[in-house]
C-alpha positions in Angstrom: 125.8 16.9 211.2 123.6 19.3 209.1 120.6 18.2 211.2 122.3 19.3 214.4 123.1 22.7 212.8 119.5 23.1 211.8 118.2 22.1 215.2 120.6 24.6 216.8 119.5 27.3 214.4 115.8 26.6 215.1 116.5 26.9 218.9 118.4 30.2 218.3 115.5 31.6 216.3 112.9 30.4 218.8 114.8 32.0 221.7 115.9 35.3 220.2 113.7 35.9 217.2 114.5 35.9 213.6 116.3 39.3 213.2 118.4 38.9 216.3 119.4 35.4 215.2 120.2 36.7 211.8 122.4 39.4 213.3 124.1 36.9 215.5 124.9 34.6 212.5 126.2 37.5 210.4 128.3 38.7 213.3 129.8 35.2 213.7 130.5 34.9 210.0 132.2 38.3 210.1 134.3 37.3 213.1 135.5 34.2 211.2 136.3 36.2 208.1 138.1 38.8 210.1 140.2 36.1 211.8 141.3 34.7 208.4 142.1 38.2 207.1 144.3 39.0 210.1 146.0 35.6 209.9 146.8 36.1 206.2 148.1 39.7 206.8 150.3 38.3 209.6 151.7 35.6 207.4 152.4 38.1 204.6 154.1 40.5 207.0 156.2 37.7 208.4 157.3 36.6 205.0 158.2 40.2 203.9 160.1 40.7 207.2 162.0 37.5 206.8 162.9 38.2 203.2 164.3 41.7 204.2 166.3 40.1 207.0 167.8 37.5 204.6 168.7 40.3 202.1 171.0 42.1 204.5 
């Protein structure tokens, strides 16, 4: 599996250039991080909302 990732990375760098590929990888990592942050915030919001509804 890591060999496939390295080959894809080499193709990406060969096609776009190093800095564009680096920007694309950083953007993809930021997108994944943002997804998990939004998911965690949604879960926390749902728990707080559910606890308030149970308290009434």
